[in-house]
C-alpha positions as CSV (number, residue, x, y, z in Angstrom):
1,M,9.3,-27.5,-6.4
2,R,6.7,-29.8,-7.9
3,A,4.6,-29.3,-11.0
4,H,1.0,-30.5,-10.7
5,F,-1.9,-30.3,-13.1
6,I,-5.7,-29.8,-12.6
7,E,-8.3,-30.2,-15.3
8,G,-10.3,-27.1,-16.1
9,R,-13.6,-28.9,-15.0
10,D,-12.1,-29.5,-11.6
11,F,-10.8,-26.0,-10.9
12,E,-14.0,-24.6,-9.5
13,V,-14.3,-27.5,-7.0
14,F,-10.7,-26.8,-5.9
15,L,-11.6,-23.1,-5.4
16,E,-14.8,-24.0,-3.4
17,A,-12.8,-26.2,-1.1
18,M,-10.2,-23.5,-0.5
19,I,-12.9,-20.8,0.2
20,R,-14.6,-23.1,2.7
21,E,-11.4,-23.7,4.5
22,R,-9.9,-20.2,4.8
23,R,-10.2,-16.6,3.6
24,V,-9.3,-16.4,-0.1
25,I,-8.6,-13.0,-1.7
26,G,-8.2,-12.6,-5.5
27,P,-8.8,-10.3,-8.4
28,V,-12.5,-9.5,-8.8
29,A,-14.4,-7.3,-11.2
30,K,-15.4,-3.8,-10.1
31,K,-17.4,-2.4,-13.0
32,R,-14.9,-2.3,-15.9
33,K,-11.8,-2.5,-13.6
34,F,-10.5,-5.0,-11.1
35,V,-9.6,-5.0,-7.4
36,F,-8.4,-7.6,-4.9
37,G,-11.4,-8.7,-2.9
38,E,-12.5,-11.6,-0.7
39,L,-14.0,-14.5,-2.8
40,E,-17.4,-15.7,-1.9
41,S,-17.7,-18.1,-4.7
42,P,-15.4,-19.4,-7.5
43,G,-17.3,-17.3,-10.0
44,D,-16.0,-14.1,-8.4
45,L,-12.4,-14.8,-9.4
46,R,-11.1,-13.1,-12.5
47,L,-7.8,-14.5,-13.6
48,D,-8.1,-12.7,-16.9
49,H,-7.6,-9.3,-15.2
50,D,-5.0,-7.0,-16.7
51,V,-4.1,-5.0,-13.5
52,T,-6.0,-4.1,-10.3
53,I,-6.7,-0.6,-9.2
54,L,-4.7,-1.0,-6.0
55,P,-1.8,-3.5,-5.6
56,P,-2.1,-6.5,-3.3
57,K,0.1,-4.8,-0.7
58,E,-3.1,-3.5,0.8
59,I,-3.7,-7.0,2.2
60,F,-0.6,-6.6,4.5
61,F,-0.4,-2.8,4.6
62,P,-3.9,-1.4,4.5
63,P,-4.4,2.3,3.4
64,A,-5.7,2.9,6.9
65,Q,-4.6,0.5,9.7
66,V,-5.4,0.8,13.4
67,I,-2.1,-0.5,14.9
68,A,-2.8,0.1,18.7
69,R,-5.4,1.1,21.2
70,F,-4.5,2.8,24.4
71,D,-6.2,3.6,27.8
72,G,-4.0,5.6,30.2
73,D,-0.8,3.6,30.6
74,S,-2.2,0.5,28.9
75,V,-1.4,-0.1,25.2
76,Q,-2.7,-3.0,23.2
77,S,-1.7,-4.0,19.7
78,C,-4.5,-4.3,17.2
79,T,-2.6,-6.3,14.6
80,Q,-3.6,-10.0,14.2
81,G,-2.9,-12.2,11.2
82,V,-5.7,-14.0,9.6
83,E,-4.9,-17.2,7.6
84,T,-5.4,-16.1,4.0
85,V,-4.7,-17.3,0.5
86,L,-3.9,-14.4,-1.9
87,F,-4.8,-16.0,-5.2
88,G,-4.0,-14.9,-8.8
89,V,-1.2,-12.4,-8.2
90,H,0.8,-11.4,-11.3
91,F,4.5,-11.8,-11.2
92,Y,5.3,-8.0,-11.1
93,D,3.1,-7.7,-8.0
94,V,5.0,-10.6,-6.4
95,K,8.2,-8.7,-7.1
96,A,6.8,-5.6,-5.4
97,I,5.8,-7.7,-2.4
98,D,9.3,-9.1,-2.3
99,Q,10.6,-5.5,-2.0
100,L,8.2,-4.7,0.8
101,D,9.1,-7.9,2.6
102,F,12.7,-6.9,2.7
103,L,12.1,-3.2,3.6
104,F,9.6,-4.0,6.4
105,R,12.0,-6.7,7.8
106,E,15.1,-4.5,7.6
107,N,16.5,-3.3,10.9
108,N,13.5,-3.1,13.3
109,A,11.0,-5.5,11.8
110,D,7.5,-4.0,11.3
111,W,5.2,-6.6,12.7
112,D,2.1,-4.5,11.8
113,Y,3.0,-5.6,8.2
114,L,4.7,-8.9,8.8
115,C,1.9,-10.3,11.0
116,Q,-0.5,-10.7,8.1
117,R,2.2,-11.3,5.6
118,E,3.3,-14.4,7.4
119,A,-0.3,-15.7,7.7
120,T,-0.7,-15.4,3.9
121,T,-0.1,-18.0,1.2
122,I,0.5,-16.4,-2.2
123,V,-0.5,-18.1,-5.4
124,A,0.7,-16.3,-8.4
125,S,-0.8,-16.7,-11.9
126,N,0.2,-16.1,-15.5
127,I,-0.8,-12.9,-17.2
128,Q,-3.8,-13.5,-19.6
129,S,-4.5,-9.9,-20.3
130,V,-2.0,-7.0,-20.5
131,S,-2.7,-3.5,-19.3
132,P,-2.2,-0.9,-22.1
133,R,0.2,1.1,-19.8
134,A,2.2,-1.9,-18.6
135,F,6.0,-2.2,-19.2
136,W,6.9,-5.1,-16.8
137,S,8.7,-7.0,-19.5
138,S,11.4,-4.4,-19.8
139,V,12.1,-3.1,-16.3
140,G,14.1,-4.9,-13.6
141,A,14.5,-8.0,-15.7
142,E,17.5,-9.0,-13.5
143,V,15.2,-9.5,-10.5
144,Q,13.0,-12.6,-10.4
145,P,9.9,-13.0,-8.2
146,Q,10.6,-15.0,-5.1
147,G,7.9,-14.5,-2.5
148,H,5.1,-16.7,-3.9
149,D,4.2,-20.1,-2.6
150,A,2.9,-21.5,-5.9
151,F,2.6,-20.4,-9.5
152,M,-0.4,-21.3,-11.7
153,T,-0.5,-21.2,-15.5
154,K,-3.7,-21.6,-17.6
155,I,-3.1,-23.9,-20.5
156,E,-5.5,-25.5,-23.0
157,R,-7.1,-28.2,-20.9
158,G,-6.6,-26.8,-17.4
159,Y,-3.9,-25.3,-15.1
160,V,-0.3,-26.2,-14.3
161,F,0.2,-25.6,-10.6
162,E,3.9,-25.3,-9.6
163,T,4.5,-25.3,-5.9
164,R,7.5,-23.6,-4.4
165,T,7.0,-23.9,-0.6
166,P,5.3,-26.3,1.8
167,K,2.5,-23.7,2.1
168,G,1.9,-23.9,-1.6
169,E,2.1,-27.7,-1.6
170,S,-0.5,-27.9,1.2
171,L,-3.1,-26.5,-1.2
172,V,-2.8,-29.4,-3.6
173,A,-4.8,-31.6,-1.1
174,L,-7.8,-29.4,-1.7
175,G,-8.2,-30.3,-5.4
176,T,-8.0,-33.2,-7.8
177,F,-4.4,-32.8,-8.9
178,R,-2.0,-35.1,-10.6
179,D,1.6,-34.7,-11.6
180,A,2.0,-32.5,-14.6
181,T,3.6,-34.0,-17.7
182,A,6.7,-32.6,-19.3
183,E,4.6,-31.4,-22.3
184,E,2.2,-29.6,-19.9
185,V,5.1,-27.9,-18.2
186,Q,6.5,-26.8,-21.5
187,E,3.1,-25.5,-22.6
188,A,3.0,-23.4,-19.4
189,Q,6.5,-22.1,-20.0
190,R,5.5,-21.1,-23.6
191,A,2.4,-19.3,-22.3
192,N,4.5,-17.3,-19.8
193,A,7.2,-16.5,-22.3
194,E,4.7,-15.3,-24.9
195,A,3.1,-12.9,-22.4
196,M,6.5,-11.1,-22.0
197,N,6.2,-9.9,-25.6
198,K,2.8,-8.3,-25.2
199,C,3.6,-5.0,-23.3
200,A,2.7,-2.0,-25.4
201,E,5.3,0.1,-23.6
202,T,9.0,-0.8,-23.3
203,L,12.2,0.7,-21.8
204,P,15.1,0.1,-24.1
205,Y,17.7,0.6,-21.3
206,S,19.2,-1.5,-18.6
207,S,18.6,-0.8,-14.9
208,D,22.2,0.2,-14.4
209,E,22.1,2.7,-17.3
210,I,18.9,4.2,-16.0
211,A,20.1,4.4,-12.5
212,E,23.3,6.2,-13.5
213,R,21.6,8.7,-15.8
214,V,18.8,9.5,-13.4
215,R,21.3,10.1,-10.6
216,D,23.4,12.3,-12.8
217,S,20.4,14.4,-13.7
218,F,19.7,15.4,-10.1
219,G,20.9,19.0,-10.6
220,N,19.0,19.5,-13.9
221,E,16.3,21.7,-12.4
222,K,15.2,22.9,-15.8
223,M,14.4,19.3,-16.8
224,W,12.6,18.4,-13.6
225,D,10.5,21.5,-13.6
226,A,9.5,20.8,-17.2
227,L,8.6,17.2,-16.4
228,A,6.5,18.3,-13.4
229,D,4.9,21.3,-15.0
230,K,1.4,19.8,-15.1
231,C,1.6,17.9,-11.8
232,F,-1.4,18.5,-9.5
233,S,0.6,17.2,-6.5
234,C,-2.4,14.9,-5.8
235,G,-0.3,11.9,-4.9
236,S,-2.4,9.5,-7.0
237,C,0.7,7.8,-8.5
238,N,2.0,7.1,-4.9
239,M,-1.4,5.7,-3.8
240,V,-1.5,3.1,-6.5
241,C,2.2,2.2,-6.5
242,P,2.9,-1.4,-5.3
243,T,6.3,-0.5,-4.0
244,C,5.6,2.8,-2.1
245,Y,5.7,2.2,1.6
246,C,5.6,5.7,3.2
247,F,3.0,6.2,5.9
248,D,1.9,8.8,8.4
249,V,0.7,8.1,12.0
250,S,-2.2,9.8,13.8
251,D,-3.7,9.4,17.3
252,S,-7.4,9.7,17.8
253,W,-8.5,10.5,21.4
254,N,-11.8,9.6,22.9
255,L,-13.9,12.2,24.9
256,D,-12.4,11.0,28.2
257,Q,-9.0,12.3,26.9
258,R,-7.5,9.1,28.3
259,S,-8.2,6.4,25.7
260,G,-8.0,6.3,22.0
261,S,-6.3,4.6,19.1
262,R,-3.3,5.0,16.8
263,T,-3.7,4.6,13.0
264,R,-1.2,4.7,10.2
265,Y,-2.2,5.9,6.8
266,W,-0.5,5.7,3.4
267,D,1.4,8.9,2.6
268,A,2.5,10.4,-0.7
269,C,5.7,12.2,-1.4
270,L,4.1,14.0,-4.4
271,T,1.8,16.0,-2.1
272,R,2.8,19.5,-1.0
273,E,2.6,18.8,2.7
274,F,4.7,15.5,2.7
275,A,8.0,17.3,3.3
276,A,6.7,20.0,5.5
277,V,8.1,20.1,9.1
278,T,7.1,22.3,12.0
279,Q,9.7,24.3,13.8
280,A,9.6,26.2,17.1
281,G,7.0,28.9,17.2
282,G,4.7,27.2,14.7
283,V,6.9,28.0,11.7
284,T,6.8,25.5,8.9
285,E,9.6,24.6,6.6
286,N,9.0,22.6,3.5
287,F,12.2,21.1,2.1
288,R,10.6,20.0,-1.1
289,E,8.3,22.9,-1.8
290,Q,8.5,23.0,-5.6
291,R,6.7,20.4,-7.8
292,G,9.9,19.7,-9.7
293,D,11.7,18.8,-6.4
294,R,8.9,16.3,-5.4
295,F,8.7,14.8,-8.9
296,R,12.5,14.3,-8.9
297,H,12.4,12.7,-5.5
298,R,9.8,10.1,-6.7
299,F,11.9,9.1,-9.7
300,M,15.1,9.1,-7.7
301,R,13.5,6.6,-5.3
302,K,12.1,4.4,-8.1
303,A,15.1,4.4,-10.4
304,T,18.3,4.8,-8.4
305,Y,18.2,5.3,-4.6
306,L,17.1,1.8,-3.7
307,N,18.7,-0.2,-6.5
308,E,21.7,-1.5,-4.6
309,K,19.6,-2.5,-1.6
310,L,16.9,-4.2,-3.6
311,G,19.0,-5.6,-6.4
312,G,17.1,-3.6,-9.0
313,P,14.8,-0.6,-9.4
314,A,11.9,0.1,-7.0
315,C,9.5,-0.1,-10.0
316,V,8.0,-3.3,-11.4
317,G,6.4,-1.9,-14.5
318,C,2.7,-2.4,-13.5
319,G,1.6,0.9,-15.1
320,R,-0.8,1.8,-12.4
321,C,0.7,5.3,-11.9
322,S,0.3,6.0,-15.6
323,Q,-3.4,5.1,-15.4
324,A,-4.1,7.0,-12.2
325,C,-2.4,10.2,-13.2
326,T,-5.0,12.8,-14.2
327,A,-2.5,15.0,-16.0
328,D,-1.0,11.9,-17.7
329,I,2.6,12.9,-16.8
330,A,3.5,10.1,-14.4
331,D,4.3,7.4,-17.0
332,P,7.7,6.1,-16.0
333,V,8.5,5.0,-19.6
334,R,7.9,8.6,-20.9
335,V,9.8,10.2,-17.9
336,I,12.8,7.8,-18.1
337,T,13.0,8.1,-21.8
338,T,13.0,11.9,-21.6
339,I,15.8,11.8,-19.0
340,M,17.9,9.4,-21.0
341,E,17.5,11.5,-24.2
342,W,17.7,14.9,-22.6
343,K,20.2,17.3,-24.2
344,S,21.2,20.2,-22.1
């Protein structure tokens, strides 16, 4: 790993060179919120964003992705990677990408995800603004982000650019960089450490404590029904979650009834139909019919089921679910705290 430095006045020139050379995606403004979008000019980039509406997983795992086209016995994959720089990703979203990288590689590798993932260089950046529902400083602290190729920190006179892989190092040639001084590296370290104290919400429990307590609460139907009492079963919390990876697959047939396409769509375990299965004779069985059952399943997945596999919880504290929930009941800090303090 090498630490470079670029002056603030040279930063736009660096971005312009990168945009000319390849596709660059970063946080951009969408009215009063932020999304990840393709940069047309350096002025589009908003490194002061607090959190984006959708996580950057959409670059590798789109909400709707055509994965194959078919014509009779002929099937052709539609997945092709485009060389991309994903720029300005916060560390909690890198941690989420790390989880998806592992899960989509496990057993039978999912190349519909990995094709674009491997064609992407990820440049993470320090957090300059904190979302009011974020709690990333107090969840999964034992797990560090790994999947980025470079990490950039804004300091007083410019940016410290720490490269972690050859892909990250290759970007340095596009800008006027020099070696960062020890003082500049220390200033960057202070900036990142100070950000960790700015979350308005915190979880005062370790991952192991939460995992044990949540698992032990599985049979407490009274508690889960109470927690889910106002749930609309809309699935908004699933749709904005950076670590959710469930999907459904649908085939669309052309009029010739011979050709068509196969598309996969994000799916949501909080919706009523997610756990419904069709039996013989057209009978449908839903094995998570009640709201409490679905709500419980989501938090079991986030807090305990995957911990051993991932090394920590399947939640990175971004707060997107809290912001997206119309009923304002999805906040993991509130839910976990209720579970930890519940008295039967």
